C-alpha positions in Angstrom: -8.3 -39.3 13.6 -8.3 -42.9 11.8 -9.9 -45.6 13.7 -7.6 -48.7 13.1 -8.5 -52.3 13.3 -7.5 -55.7 11.9 -10.2 -58.2 10.7 -9.0 -61.5 11.7 -11.3 -63.2 9.2 -9.4 -62.0 6.3 -6.4 -63.6 4.6 -3.1 -61.8 5.8 0.3 -62.0 4.0 3.5 -60.3 4.5 2.2 -57.2 2.3 -1.2 -57.0 3.7 -3.2 -56.8 0.5 -6.7 -57.2 2.3 -6.0 -55.8 5.6 -4.4 -52.5 7.0 -1.0 -52.5 8.2 -0.3 -52.8 11.8 2.0 -50.9 13.6 4.6 -53.6 14.2 5.0 -54.2 10.1 6.1 -50.6 9.4 9.5 -50.2 7.9 12.4 -48.2 9.0 12.4 -44.5 7.6 16.0 -44.8 6.1 15.1 -48.0 4.2 11.9 -46.5 2.6 13.7 -43.3 1.7 16.2 -45.7 -0.5 13.3 -47.7 -1.9 12.0 -44.4 -3.1 15.6 -43.4 -4.7 15.7 -46.4 -6.6 12.1 -46.5 -7.4 12.4 -43.0 -8.8 15.6 -43.8 -10.8 14.0 -44.5 -14.3 15.4 -43.6 -17.5 12.3 -41.4 -18.3 13.8 -38.8 -16.3 16.6 -38.5 -18.6 14.6 -38.4 -21.7 12.3 -35.7 -20.6 15.3 -33.8 -19.6 16.3 -34.3 -23.3 13.2 -33.3 -24.7 13.1 -30.3 -22.7 16.6 -29.5 -24.3 15.2 -30.1 -27.7 16.6 -33.5 -28.3 16.6 -34.6 -32.2 16.1 -31.2 -33.4 12.6 -30.5 -31.6 11.4 -27.3 -29.9 12.9 -26.9 -26.3 13.6 -24.4 -23.7 16.5 -22.8 -22.3 18.2 -24.1 -19.0 16.6 -21.5 -16.7 13.1 -22.3 -17.9 13.9 -25.9 -17.8 14.9 -25.5 -14.3 11.7 -23.5 -13.7 9.6 -26.4 -15.3 11.4 -29.0 -13.2 10.8 -27.2 -10.1 6.9 -26.5 -10.6 6.4 -30.0 -12.2 8.4 -32.0 -9.6 6.8 -29.8 -7.0 3.3 -30.6 -8.0 4.4 -34.2 -7.9 5.7 -33.9 -4.6 2.6 -32.4 -3.2 0.2 -34.9 -4.8 2.4 -37.9 -3.7 2.8 -36.6 -0.2 -0.9 -35.8 0.1 -1.7 -39.7 -1.0 1.1 -40.8 1.2 -0.2 -39.4 4.4 -3.7 -41.1 3.6 -1.8 -44.4 3.2 0.4 -43.8 6.4 -2.5 -42.8 8.7 -4.9 -45.6 7.6 -2.6 -48.4 6.8 -4.3 -49.2 3.8 -3.4 -49.9 0.0 -4.6 -48.1 -2.9 -7.5 -50.7 -3.4 -8.7 -50.6 -0.2 -8.5 -46.7 0.2 -10.3 -46.4 -3.2 -13.6 -48.2 -1.5 -14.4 -45.2 0.5 -14.7 -42.8 -2.6 -15.6 -45.4 -5.2 -17.5 -48.2 -3.5 -16.3 -51.9 -3.1 -16.8 -52.7 -6.6 -16.4 -49.3 -7.8 -12.9 -49.3 -6.8 -12.2 -51.9 -9.7 -12.2 -48.9 -12.0 -8.9 -47.4 -10.6 -7.7 -50.7 -9.8 -8.0 -52.1 -13.5 -6.7 -48.6 -15.0 -3.7 -48.9 -12.4 -3.0 -52.4 -13.5 -2.8 -51.7 -16.9 -0.7 -48.8 -16.6 1.9 -50.8 -14.2 2.0 -53.7 -16.6 2.6 -51.1 -19.6 5.6 -49.6 -17.2 7.0 -52.9 -16.5 7.2 -54.0 -20.2 8.7 -50.6 -21.2 11.4 -50.7 -18.4 12.1 -54.3 -19.4 12.4 -53.0 -22.9 14.9 -50.2 -21.9 17.2 -52.8 -20.2 17.0 -55.2 -23.2 17.6 -52.2 -25.5 20.8 -50.8 -23.8 22.3 -54.2 -23.5 21.7 -55.0 -27.1 23.6 -52.0 -28.0 26.3 -53.1 -25.6 26.5 -56.7 -26.9 25.7 -56.2 -30.7 24.1 -58.9 -32.8 26.9 -61.3 -33.1 24.0 -64.1 -33.9 22.8 -62.0 -37.1 19.3 -63.2 -36.1 16.2 -60.8 -36.1 13.1 -62.0 -34.2 10.8 -59.3 -35.3 11.2 -56.5 -37.6 8.8 -53.3 -36.4 9.3 -52.0 -40.1 7.3 -54.7 -41.7 4.2 -53.2 -39.7 5.3 -49.5 -40.8 7.3 -48.3 -37.5 10.8 -46.7 -38.5 12.7 -48.2 -35.6 15.7 -50.8 -35.5 14.7 -54.6 -35.5 14.5 -56.8 -32.4 17.4 -58.9 -32.6 18.0 -62.3 -31.1 20.3 -60.6 -28.1 17.7 -58.0 -27.2 14.7 -60.4 -27.0 16.8 -63.2 -24.9 18.0 -60.4 -22.6 14.6 -58.8 -22.2 13.2 -62.1 -21.4 15.8 -63.1 -19.1 16.2 -59.3 -17.0 12.1 -59.5 -17.1 12.0 -62.9 -15.1 14.9 -61.8 -12.9 13.0 -59.0 -11.9 9.8 -61.0 -11.4 11.6 -63.2 -9.2 13.0 -60.7 -6.8 9.6 -59.0 -6.7 7.9 -62.1 -5.3 9.5 -61.1 -1.9 7.2 -58.0 -1.5 8.3 -54.8 0.1 11.4 -56.6 1.6 12.6 -57.4 -1.5 12.4 -53.8 -2.7 14.6 -53.0 0.0 16.9 -55.6 -0.5 17.6 -54.5 -4.0 17.6 -50.5 -3.2 19.6 -50.4 -0.3 23.0 -51.2 -1.8 21.9 -49.8 -5.4 20.4 -46.4 -4.7 23.8 -44.4 -3.3 25.8 -46.0 -6.1 23.5 -44.9 -8.8 22.9 -41.4 -7.5 26.7 -41.0 -7.2 27.3 -42.1 -11.1 24.6 -39.7 -11.9 26.4 -36.7 -10.6 29.9 -37.6 -11.8 28.4 -38.4 -15.6 26.5 -35.1 -15.3 29.8 -33.0 -14.2 31.9 -35.0 -16.8 29.4 -34.3 -19.9 29.4 -30.6 -18.8 33.3 -30.2 -18.7 33.3 -32.2 -22.2 31.0 -29.6 -23.7 33.2 -26.9 -22.9 32.1 -25.7 -19.2 29.2 -23.9 -17.8 29.3 -20.9 -19.8 29.2 -22.6 -23.1 26.7 -24.8 -21.7 24.2 -21.7 -20.6 24.9 -20.1 -24.1 24.0 -23.1 -26.1 21.0 -23.7 -24.1 19.6 -20.0 -24.5 19.3 -21.0 -28.0 16.5 -23.4 -27.4 13.0 -22.4 -28.3 9.4 -23.4 -29.2 8.2 -25.2 -26.2 6.0 -23.6 -24.0 6.5 -23.8 -20.2 3.2 -25.6 -19.6 4.2 -28.4 -22.3 7.3 -28.9 -20.1 5.2 -29.1 -17.0 2.5 -31.3 -18.4 5.4 -33.7 -19.6 7.1 -33.8 -16.3 3.8 -34.6 -14.6 2.9 -37.2 -17.2 6.1 -38.9 -16.7 5.5 -39.9 -12.9 1.8 -39.3 -12.2 1.5 -43.1 -12.0 4.3 -43.3 -9.7 2.8 -40.6 -7.6 -0.5 -42.9 -7.4 1.6 -46.3 -7.1 3.2 -44.3 -4.0 0.2 -45.3 -1.6 1.1 -49.0 -1.4 4.8 -47.9 -0.5 3.7 -45.3 2.0 1.4 -47.4 4.3 4.6 -48.9 5.4 5.7 -46.0 6.9 5.9 -45.1 10.5 5.0 -41.5 10.3 4.2 -38.7 8.0 7.8 -37.3 8.4 8.9 -40.5 6.7 6.4 -40.0 3.9 7.7 -36.4 3.3 11.2 -37.8 3.3 10.2 -40.5 0.7 8.5 -38.1 -1.7 11.4 -35.8 -1.6 13.8 -38.4 -2.1 12.2 -39.2 -5.6 10.9 -35.8 -6.5 13.3 -33.4 -5.1 16.4 -35.2 -5.4 16.3 -38.5 -8.0 14.1 -37.2 -10.7 15.1 -33.6 -10.9 18.8 -34.8 -11.1 18.2 -37.1 -13.7 16.2 -34.2 -15.6 19.1 -32.2 -15.5 21.5 -34.8 -16.3 19.5 -35.7 -19.5 19.3 -31.8 -20.3 23.1 -31.4 -19.8 23.8 -34.5 -22.0 21.5 -33.2 -24.9 23.1 -29.8 -25.1 26.7 -31.0 -24.5 27.2 -34.2 -26.1 23.8 -34.6 -28.1 22.6 -37.4 -26.1 20.5 -37.5 -23.1 21.1 -41.1 -22.2 24.4 -41.2 -20.2 24.7 -44.8 -20.8 25.2 -44.1 -24.5 27.8 -41.6 -23.7 29.6 -43.9 -21.4 29.7 -46.7 -24.2 32.0 -44.4 -26.5 34.4 -43.8 -23.9 35.8 -47.4 -23.1 34.8 -50.9 -22.4 34.9 -50.7 -18.5 33.1 -47.4 -18.8 30.3 -48.9 -20.8 30.3 -51.8 -18.6 29.9 -49.9 -15.6 27.1 -47.7 -17.3 25.1 -50.7 -18.6 25.2 -52.3 -15.1 24.1 -49.2 -13.2 21.4 -48.8 -15.8 20.3 -52.5 -15.1 20.4 -52.0 -11.4 18.5 -48.7 -11.2 15.8 -50.0 -13.5 15.4 -53.4 -11.4 14.4 -51.3 -8.6 12.0 -49.5 -10.5 10.4 -52.8 -12.1 10.4 -54.6 -8.7 7.9 -51.8 -7.6 5.7 -51.8 -10.8 5.2 -55.9 -10.3 4.6 -55.4 -6.5 2.0 -52.7 -7.0 0.6 -54.4 -9.8 -0.3 -57.6 -7.8 -1.9 -55.2 -5.2 -4.0 -53.8 -7.5 -5.1 -57.0 -9.5 -5.6 -59.2 -6.2 -8.5 -57.0 -4.8 -10.1 -56.9 -8.1 -10.2 -60.8 -8.5 -11.0 -61.4 -5.0 -14.2 -59.0 -5.3 -15.5 -61.4 -8.2 -14.8 -64.5 -6.0 -11.8 -65.4 -7.3 -9.2 -67.0 -5.2 -6.0 -64.7 -5.1 -2.1 -65.9 -4.7 -0.2 -62.9 -4.9 3.0 -64.8 -6.0 1.0 -66.3 -8.8 -0.2 -62.8 -9.8 3.5 -61.6 -9.8 4.7 -64.5 -12.0 1.8 -64.2 -14.4 2.3 -60.4 -15.0 5.9 -60.6 -15.0 5.6 -63.3 -17.9 3.2 -61.3 -19.9 5.3 -57.9 -19.1 8.5 -59.7 -20.2 7.1 -60.8 -23.5 5.7 -57.7 -24.3 9.1 -56.1 -23.6 10.8 -58.4 -25.7 8.6 -57.8 -28.7 9.0 -53.9 -28.6 6.6 -52.5 -26.5 9.2 -50.0 -25.2 10.4 -49.1 -28.8 6.9 -48.8 -30.5 4.5 -47.5 -28.3 6.5 -45.8 -25.0 6.2 -42.5 -26.2 2.4 -42.5 -26.9 2.1 -44.6 -23.6 3.6 -41.5 -21.5 1.8 -38.9 -23.4 -1.8 -40.4 -22.6 -0.7 -41.6 -19.2 -0.1 -38.1 -18.3 -3.8 -37.2 -19.1 -5.9 -40.2 -18.1 -4.1 -41.2 -15.0 -4.3 -37.9 -12.6 -8.0 -37.9 -12.3 -8.1 -41.6 -10.8 -6.8 -39.9 -7.8 -9.1 -37.2 -7.5 -12.0 -38.9 -5.9 -9.4 -40.1 -3.1 -8.2 -36.7 -2.4 -11.5 -35.0 -2.5 -13.0 -37.9 -0.3 -10.5 -38.0 2.3 -9.3 -34.4 2.7 -12.5 -32.2 1.9 -15.1 -34.6 2.6 -14.2 -36.9 5.7 -11.9 -34.4 7.1 -9.0 -37.1 7.4 -11.4 -39.2 9.2 -11.7 -43.0 7.6 -13.2 -45.4 10.3 -11.6 -48.7 9.1 -14.4 -50.5 10.9 -16.3 -49.4 7.4 -13.5 -51.0 5.3 -15.8 -54.3 4.3 -18.9 -52.7 4.7 -18.9 -50.1 1.9 -21.8 -50.4 -0.7 -21.0 -51.9 -4.1 -20.6 -48.6 -5.7 -20.3 -44.8 -5.2 -21.3 -43.3 -8.5 -20.1 -39.7 -7.6 -16.6 -41.2 -7.5 -16.9 -43.2 -10.7 -18.6 -40.2 -12.8 -16.0 -37.8 -11.5 -13.2 -39.6 -12.4 -14.7 -40.6 -15.8 -15.5 -37.0 -16.6 -12.0 -35.9 -15.4 -10.2 -38.4 -17.9 -12.7 -37.5 -20.7 -12.3 -33.9 -20.3 -8.3 -34.2 -20.0 -8.5 -36.1 -23.3 -10.5 -33.4 -24.8 -8.4 -30.7 -23.8 -5.4 -32.4 -25.7 -7.1 -33.5 -28.9 -9.0 -30.4 -29.5 -5.8 -28.0 -28.2 -8.1 -26.5 -25.5 -6.1 -24.6 -22.8 -3.2 -25.5 -24.1 -1.2 -23.5 -21.8 -2.2 -25.3 -18.9 -0.6 -28.9 -17.7 -3.4 -30.9 -19.0 -3.2 -33.6 -16.7 -3.2 -31.5 -13.5 -6.2 -29.4 -14.8 -8.0 -32.7 -15.3 -7.1 -33.7 -11.7 -8.5 -30.2 -10.5 -11.8 -30.9 -12.2 -12.0 -34.4 -10.8 -11.7 -32.9 -7.2 -14.1 -30.0 -7.6 -16.6 -32.3 -9.4 -16.6 -34.9 -6.7 -16.7 -32.3 -3.8 -19.6 -30.4 -5.1 -21.6 -33.5 -6.0 -20.9 -34.9 -2.8 -22.4 -32.0 -0.9 -25.3 -31.6 -3.1 -26.3 -35.1 -3.7 -27.6 -37.1 -0.7 -25.0 -39.8 0.0 -27.8 -42.5 -0.2 -28.9 -41.5 -3.4 -25.7 -42.1 -5.3 -24.7 -45.4 -3.8 -25.8 -49.1 -4.8 -25.3 -51.7 -2.6 -25.9 -55.6 -3.6 
């Protein structure tokens, strides 16, 4: 059992940045499910599906093998997300507050700074995705180029005035709606989620028919070779592991464990696998995983629907990125005595992310960002999972929330070792048949558990 308490001396806002969420503030399950559908509907799912299909003449896998990779990868993400979500739901704590138990009050700043950078990167990349697709739709009637990545050696199209302006506009629009917290996420997700899911199904079936039907599709997909199953699984996990960790700050609003499982399923059993499959189908049948690009070739109305759908779907995701970013950076600032205003945090990060998205973060850095994200992010969750489930047996006393020692070196060392080994595995091509990020997570969990059992707790914590 977890002891629940609220400290009346701490500042409380509608999103409970520094306190547990009380029962009366929990949200209806159906609304949370729609939030997770909207949160999970990201273009990355299409691109990962396309990569599994050998997009661009690269190595790929057959459709049955792709389904196996999707099942394993998304299944692992479902389990990790559910375990983290159950922690959040039972305690009502944010990721920052939960991290105090395994990292220490100030040690928790390590995963929070990392997650703050990750969510900023995702917000910038998604803003760039929106600007990129609108730039394709409207073209470059101004004839003006704001930034040409070729001048720095990057072989990607220049950033036009139109793309730059759209990125700034959409980035600030996303920022404004993020100011309303969880209720703002629900306002966007509730009407949008069912529509975007229906369009993905419709487009997937249409592309399959255009490619000659299921038989022709299976025959063509069987020619895909060169990619190992473990590589596919690692890509799938890497594409969403940060989202799994971010889920803590969404799941704490759930009323019960069943709601957590439904939310995780909405993202990793329904939404993401659907996008992976649609991206795979599009690559095999029409040579393009991005269904919006395919819709643009059909008609103006079709193209407009595709672009609007794309924007709305990424809007829900980017709102969550900014919301969670504030939940990470706020406690870090507060730990050093800096006054925290959640709305100012969201505005600041939103402006920075919008500028980064406008000048080509998505086009230039996204591939490397996703690759290293899948390696470095999973170990951050290792100490949390080990401490809550293996050491404390799901018993967190919330009366200890504001009395933790400054640093728990076992948590900090375990996470750093896990991230370092994950990076070494990739650079040195060690255990290439295993999903690297997942392996790094397992190592972190095992190391934390062993050290915690062998070393007296008082010997590894530092209080100030």
